[in-house]
VMD Tcl script that draws the C-alpha trace (Angstrom):
set ca {
  {272.18 64.86 165.91}
  {269.94 66.14 163.11}
  {267.37 68.80 164.05}
  {263.64 68.26 163.45}
  {262.74 71.21 161.17}
  {259.01 70.45 161.44}
  {259.09 70.54 165.25}
  {260.95 74.00 165.14}
  {258.35 75.27 162.74}
  {255.54 74.04 164.89}
  {257.03 75.75 167.89}
  {257.33 79.05 166.04}
  {253.62 78.76 164.92}
  {252.56 78.02 168.53}
  {254.14 81.26 169.53}
  {252.06 83.02 166.88}
  {248.82 81.17 167.49}
  {248.92 80.79 171.27}
  {250.97 83.80 172.41}
  {250.10 86.30 169.67}
  {253.83 86.84 168.91}
  {254.60 88.32 165.39}
  {256.03 85.74 162.95}
  {259.23 87.72 162.23}
  {260.65 87.81 165.84}
  {259.39 84.31 166.57}
  {261.23 82.92 163.46}
  {264.38 85.00 164.12}
  {264.65 83.62 167.68}
  {264.06 80.03 166.60}
  {266.52 80.11 163.62}
  {269.43 81.12 165.85}
  {269.88 77.45 166.72}
  {269.70 76.29 163.07}
  {273.04 75.85 161.46}
  {272.33 75.20 157.71}
  {270.85 77.48 155.19}
  {268.73 74.73 153.78}
  {267.04 74.05 157.13}
  {266.57 77.80 157.56}
  {264.79 78.09 154.25}
  {262.61 75.00 154.88}
  {261.56 76.18 158.33}
  {260.81 79.64 156.99}
  {258.80 78.19 154.15}
  {256.67 76.05 156.50}
  {255.96 78.98 158.92}
  {255.05 81.48 156.19}
  {253.11 78.87 154.25}
  {250.98 77.84 157.27}
  {250.24 81.54 158.14}
  {249.52 82.39 154.57}
  {247.06 79.53 154.08}
  {245.96 79.18 157.79}
  {242.27 79.72 157.29}
  {242.10 76.99 154.66}
  {244.27 74.52 156.46}
  {242.50 75.17 159.76}
  {239.12 74.49 158.07}
  {240.39 71.18 156.67}
  {241.93 70.15 160.00}
  {238.58 70.74 161.70}
  {236.80 68.65 159.07}
  {239.24 65.81 159.82}
  {238.82 66.04 163.71}
  {235.91 64.63 165.67}
  {236.39 67.37 168.28}
  {238.58 70.53 168.42}
  {242.26 70.01 169.18}
  {243.12 71.82 172.44}
  {246.85 71.33 172.37}
  {248.07 74.28 170.24}
  {251.54 72.70 169.70}
  {250.06 69.54 168.26}
  {247.53 71.62 166.22}
  {250.51 73.62 164.78}
  {252.20 70.33 163.90}
  {249.13 69.00 162.15}
  {248.89 72.25 160.16}
  {252.63 71.93 159.22}
  {251.83 68.37 157.98}
  {248.78 69.50 155.94}
  {250.68 72.34 154.39}
  {253.39 70.03 153.12}
  {250.84 67.72 151.65}
  {248.63 70.36 150.13}
  {251.06 73.00 148.96}
  {254.67 71.67 148.94}
  {256.57 69.31 146.72}
  {257.57 67.15 149.70}
  {256.96 63.40 149.07}
  {253.81 62.40 150.94}
  {255.39 59.54 152.83}
  {258.28 61.79 153.95}
  {255.92 64.56 154.99}
  {253.76 62.13 157.03}
  {256.57 60.20 158.68}
  {258.76 63.23 159.57}
  {255.78 65.16 160.94}
  {254.57 62.15 163.02}
  {258.16 61.76 164.32}
  {258.09 65.42 165.48}
  {255.23 64.51 167.76}
  {257.10 61.65 169.33}
  {257.27 63.09 172.86}
  {253.46 62.81 173.18}
  {252.43 59.22 172.41}
  {248.76 60.08 171.88}
  {249.71 62.89 169.45}
  {251.79 60.62 167.32}
  {248.86 58.37 166.54}
  {246.48 61.27 166.08}
  {248.77 63.18 163.64}
  {249.41 60.04 161.66}
  {245.68 59.32 161.40}
  {244.87 62.93 160.39}
  {247.46 63.16 157.66}
  {246.65 59.76 156.24}
  {242.88 60.66 156.25}
  {243.71 63.87 154.37}
  {245.57 61.92 151.64}
  {242.57 59.56 151.28}
  {239.91 62.26 151.25}
  {241.91 65.14 149.74}
  {239.65 65.88 146.81}
  {236.50 66.13 148.78}
  {238.11 68.18 151.52}
  {239.67 70.72 149.07}
  {236.33 71.00 147.28}
  {234.56 71.70 150.53}
  {237.14 74.34 151.50}
  {236.58 75.96 148.14}
  {232.90 76.45 149.01}
  {233.54 78.22 152.25}
  {234.56 81.86 151.80}
  {237.14 82.19 154.65}
  {238.80 78.83 153.72}
  {238.67 79.56 149.96}
  {240.43 82.82 150.28}
  {242.39 82.01 153.47}
  {241.24 85.23 155.20}
  {239.19 85.80 158.40}
  {235.56 86.71 157.63}
  {235.79 90.24 159.13}
  {238.66 91.06 156.76}
  {236.89 89.72 153.73}
  {233.90 91.94 154.68}
  {236.02 95.03 155.18}
  {237.96 94.66 151.90}
  {234.79 93.91 149.97}
  {233.07 96.91 151.51}
  {235.85 99.31 150.52}
  {236.91 97.78 147.19}
  {233.85 95.69 145.91}
  {235.28 95.38 142.39}
  {238.82 94.65 143.37}
  {238.23 92.59 146.54}
  {238.85 89.15 144.87}
  {242.13 90.25 143.36}
  {243.27 91.83 146.63}
  {242.53 88.57 148.55}
  {244.47 86.60 145.90}
  {247.39 88.98 145.88}
  {247.57 88.79 149.71}
  {248.32 85.07 149.37}
  {251.14 85.50 146.80}
  {254.87 85.64 147.65}
  {255.91 89.26 147.18}
  {259.00 90.16 145.09}
  {262.18 91.26 146.71}
  {262.78 94.90 145.83}
  {265.99 96.91 146.22}
  {266.38 100.65 146.80}
  {269.57 101.83 145.02}
  {271.45 104.51 147.03}
  {271.72 107.45 144.65}
  {274.65 108.79 146.70}
  {276.77 105.75 145.76}
  {275.56 104.55 142.33}
  {272.55 104.47 140.00}
  {270.02 101.83 138.93}
  {271.62 101.21 135.52}
  {275.15 100.60 136.92}
  {273.80 98.52 139.84}
  {271.61 96.43 137.59}
  {274.80 95.65 135.55}
  {276.60 94.59 138.73}
  {273.69 92.30 139.53}
  {273.71 90.82 136.00}
  {277.40 90.15 136.28}
  {276.55 87.86 139.25}
  {273.75 86.19 137.44}
  {271.00 88.10 139.35}
  {268.12 89.20 137.16}
  {266.31 92.50 138.00}
  {263.91 94.90 136.36}
  {263.53 98.64 136.95}
  {260.31 100.33 137.91}
  {259.96 103.25 135.47}
  {257.75 105.30 137.89}
  {260.30 104.89 140.79}
  {263.88 105.77 139.82}
  {265.46 104.13 142.86}
  {263.71 100.67 142.66}
  {265.03 97.41 141.24}
  {262.65 94.33 141.40}
  {264.55 91.08 141.62}
  {263.35 88.07 139.66}
  {264.22 85.81 142.68}
  {265.10 86.75 146.34}
  {268.83 86.85 147.13}
  {270.34 86.75 150.63}
  {271.47 90.42 151.35}
  {275.05 89.41 152.10}
  {275.35 88.25 148.47}
  {274.17 91.62 147.01}
  {277.21 93.53 145.59}
  {278.13 96.49 147.90}
  {275.36 95.81 150.45}
  {277.69 96.15 153.41}
  {278.99 99.40 152.00}
  {275.52 100.87 151.67}
  {275.05 100.66 147.84}
  {271.54 99.26 148.26}
  {268.78 98.45 150.79}
  {265.75 96.22 150.71}
  {262.48 98.19 150.45}
  {259.25 97.65 148.53}
  {258.67 100.03 145.65}
  {255.54 101.48 147.26}
  {257.44 102.55 150.30}
  {260.19 104.13 148.02}
  {257.70 106.54 146.59}
  {257.57 108.54 149.83}
  {260.86 110.29 149.34}
  {259.93 111.67 145.94}
  {256.50 112.83 147.09}
  {257.90 114.74 150.06}
  {259.95 116.87 147.61}
  {262.70 117.80 150.02}
  {265.00 120.63 148.99}
  {268.52 121.69 150.06}
  {268.66 123.65 153.33}
  {265.34 122.38 154.62}
  {264.49 120.96 158.08}
  {262.71 117.58 157.86}
  {260.84 115.61 160.49}
  {260.20 111.88 160.01}
  {257.61 110.79 162.51}
  {257.10 107.14 163.46}
  {260.48 106.57 161.64}
  {261.47 103.07 162.50}
  {262.92 100.91 161.06}
  {264.27 103.89 159.00}
  {263.93 103.00 155.31}
  {262.20 106.13 154.42}
  {264.51 108.18 156.69}
  {267.51 106.82 154.83}
  {265.91 107.31 151.43}
  {265.27 111.05 152.15}
  {268.96 111.51 153.08}
  {270.13 109.58 150.01}
  {268.03 111.79 147.76}
  {268.95 115.09 149.37}
  {272.40 115.41 150.94}
  {272.15 119.15 151.66}
  {269.47 119.20 154.32}
  {269.79 121.52 157.34}
  {268.65 118.64 159.56}
  {266.64 115.52 159.53}
  {264.96 114.66 162.81}
  {263.67 111.05 163.11}
  {261.30 110.22 165.93}
  {259.94 106.85 167.14}
  {258.39 105.80 170.42}
  {260.22 102.42 170.42}
  {263.81 102.53 171.65}
  {264.61 99.00 170.27}
  {263.19 99.91 166.78}
  {265.11 103.19 166.93}
  {268.35 101.26 167.34}
  {267.50 99.64 163.89}
  {267.27 103.19 162.38}
  {270.66 103.97 163.83}
  {272.13 100.74 162.41}
  {270.61 101.21 158.99}
  {271.93 104.78 158.73}
  {275.36 103.64 159.87}
  {275.59 101.02 157.14}
  {274.60 103.69 154.60}
  {277.08 106.20 155.91}
  {274.26 108.68 156.80}
  {273.39 110.70 159.89}
  {270.25 112.19 161.38}
  {269.02 113.46 164.77}
  {267.41 110.44 166.26}
  {264.86 110.88 169.12}
  {262.96 108.23 171.14}
  {259.72 110.09 171.77}
  {255.91 110.01 171.68}
  {254.55 111.45 168.41}
  {251.24 112.28 170.16}
  {253.17 114.53 172.65}
  {255.75 116.49 170.75}
  {256.09 119.03 173.54}
  {258.37 116.53 175.37}
  {260.97 116.46 172.55}
  {260.42 119.36 170.11}
  {262.79 122.24 170.12}
  {260.01 124.69 169.03}
  {261.67 125.26 165.58}
  {259.18 124.48 162.81}
  {259.92 122.00 159.98}
  {259.63 122.61 156.18}
  {258.64 118.97 155.55}
  {257.09 116.34 157.70}
  {256.70 112.62 156.78}
  {254.12 110.84 158.86}
  {254.31 107.12 158.26}
  {251.33 106.52 160.55}
  {250.84 103.38 162.75}
  {248.15 101.41 160.90}
  {246.52 97.96 160.50}
  {249.25 97.02 157.94}
  {246.70 95.29 155.78}
  {248.54 96.35 152.68}
  {251.59 94.25 153.54}
  {249.86 90.93 154.37}
  {251.79 89.14 151.54}
  {254.99 90.05 153.35}
  {253.59 89.41 156.87}
  {250.82 86.69 156.55}
  {250.60 86.43 160.33}
  {248.64 89.71 160.22}
  {245.62 87.68 159.11}
  {245.90 85.66 162.33}
  {246.84 88.49 164.75}
  {244.92 91.50 163.56}
  {241.29 91.86 164.87}
  {238.41 93.95 163.63}
  {238.39 95.78 167.01}
  {242.00 96.91 166.41}
  {240.98 99.29 163.63}
  {239.06 101.90 165.75}
  {242.01 102.50 168.21}
  {244.49 102.75 165.28}
  {242.27 105.35 163.61}
  {242.21 107.38 166.82}
  {245.98 107.14 167.16}
  {246.50 108.35 163.57}
  {244.18 111.26 164.24}
  {245.92 112.20 167.46}
  {249.40 112.04 165.82}
  {248.16 114.15 162.86}
  {246.82 116.78 165.17}
  {249.89 116.76 167.40}
  {252.54 117.26 164.62}
  {250.57 119.66 162.42}
  {251.74 122.70 164.53}
  {255.35 121.64 163.95}
  {255.04 122.41 160.22}
  {255.98 125.85 159.02}
  {253.50 127.78 156.85}
  {253.94 126.84 153.19}
  {255.41 123.43 154.25}
  {254.26 119.97 153.26}
  {253.15 117.01 155.31}
  {253.10 113.66 153.62}
  {250.67 111.12 155.27}
  {251.45 107.55 154.57}
  {250.07 104.20 155.67}
  {250.59 100.50 154.53}
  {246.80 99.95 154.78}
  {244.12 99.60 152.13}
  {241.17 100.53 154.43}
  {239.55 103.87 153.56}
  {238.87 104.64 157.21}
  {242.62 104.81 157.96}
  {243.41 106.63 154.70}
  {241.06 108.85 152.66}
  {238.44 109.21 155.40}
  {241.11 109.98 158.02}
  {242.54 112.82 155.83}
  {239.06 114.18 154.97}
  {238.29 114.34 158.62}
  {241.51 116.17 159.32}
  {241.00 118.73 156.52}
  {237.48 119.42 157.71}
  {238.92 120.39 161.20}
  {241.96 122.34 160.02}
  {241.23 125.42 157.92}
  {244.95 126.06 157.51}
  {245.44 122.64 155.73}
  {244.79 121.90 152.08}
  {245.51 118.96 149.97}
  {248.64 119.41 147.78}
  {247.70 116.99 144.96}
  {250.25 115.17 142.80}
  {249.84 113.32 139.57}
  {251.07 109.74 139.26}
  {250.91 106.76 136.92}
  {250.38 104.37 139.96}
  {247.51 103.85 142.34}
  {243.90 104.95 142.27}
  {242.22 108.07 143.60}
  {238.59 108.38 144.83}
  {239.07 111.78 146.33}
  {242.04 112.68 148.42}
  {245.53 111.14 147.95}
  {246.31 107.97 146.08}
  {245.73 104.42 147.09}
  {247.92 101.49 145.86}
  {246.10 98.23 146.21}
  {248.15 95.10 146.98}
  {249.79 93.76 143.83}
  {249.28 96.87 141.75}
  {252.41 97.12 139.62}
  {253.93 94.37 141.88}
  {253.75 96.73 144.90}
  {252.48 96.41 148.46}
  {249.24 98.13 149.50}
  {250.00 101.77 150.41}
  {248.28 105.14 150.73}
  {249.74 108.63 150.29}
  {248.16 112.02 150.85}
  {250.11 115.32 150.60}
  {248.95 118.31 152.69}
  {250.13 121.89 152.54}
  {249.93 124.43 155.38}
  {248.59 127.83 154.43}
}
mol new
graphics top color blue
foreach p $ca { graphics top sphere $p radius 0.5 }
foreach p [lrange $ca 0 end-1] q [lrange $ca 1 end] { graphics top cylinder $p $q radius 0.2 }
display resetview
């Protein structure tokens, strides 16, 4: 019996829209029962596409309806249908008939979905024009987010909104302990995989097209990992030296932990801490594949006294919990799940972690503060506030060919040099 890919996609989207589940785990769980790679890819494209263009599709759907659709499952199915007609190269008759067929268990819904999709095909031009005139629909972002981005980055806002809706490149981090970029690039080329190097980040290779990790040469043996270029900059900025003791706070899933160990094999110890035991298992698995080891602790970063051995660290990497607004292009469900009222509590959490781990840093040591956010209140303003309250902390500036600086640290805006949105500030303890 053939599976109905559209129905599976609608169920995944219902979990996101109704239950507030993140897209990645919702998809992972649904795809376990899908046998073929082609179906996998199609379901994934539908789910990511609907989330990426949700605010536009939802606006058009409401224009087509006489009254709001209360059944989230059928609403998700209608959005899947609209996405195919508006953004995919699926033949319209196939998109309509297959989506209508997916609604077959609810007779009323079958007729409604059919009518909605056929109405869209008839009125497409007028509906798309109307969507273009409404800011949230035109940019496919919630109004609060448009306002925040415009407030912080008035000149770049339009470009950031556009970049958020693009598909991001797949980027590899080459393990310096096993090979180098030039050799690995040749290995890829031998397999017909095109990649370009990022001259400002010696470990990064940007692939022309995504590739399944199991097809990457040496992946199982730890030659490469998947990690955006912006995240790869952390290891170089932390400037770890042989014999040092390093703390990685909020370490999961462990990409930056691994990169630090790949770059510097002669550390005294690297301690990685995360509050989530399940995510910490991923750190363990990632390090195992790469043949690396660290001291892994499941613990609360706001309360180090419960896990710290009272020996200070030479370097601390704090990859702070944040709104993740710089990685929307990788996780478009952020636009659906994040709320304006989430920002304040995240800011407070960042402040509490910074205050809690600062005493763990030895005098003369460096702390690198990182977020994958583009909001100034989580980044520059957070660090300004910290420095004003800690006379033993000073900025330890760095020069770079990437990002912009308005004061403290450097901000990468989404899409800059093909990177995710990221912020870095480096602090030294007096």
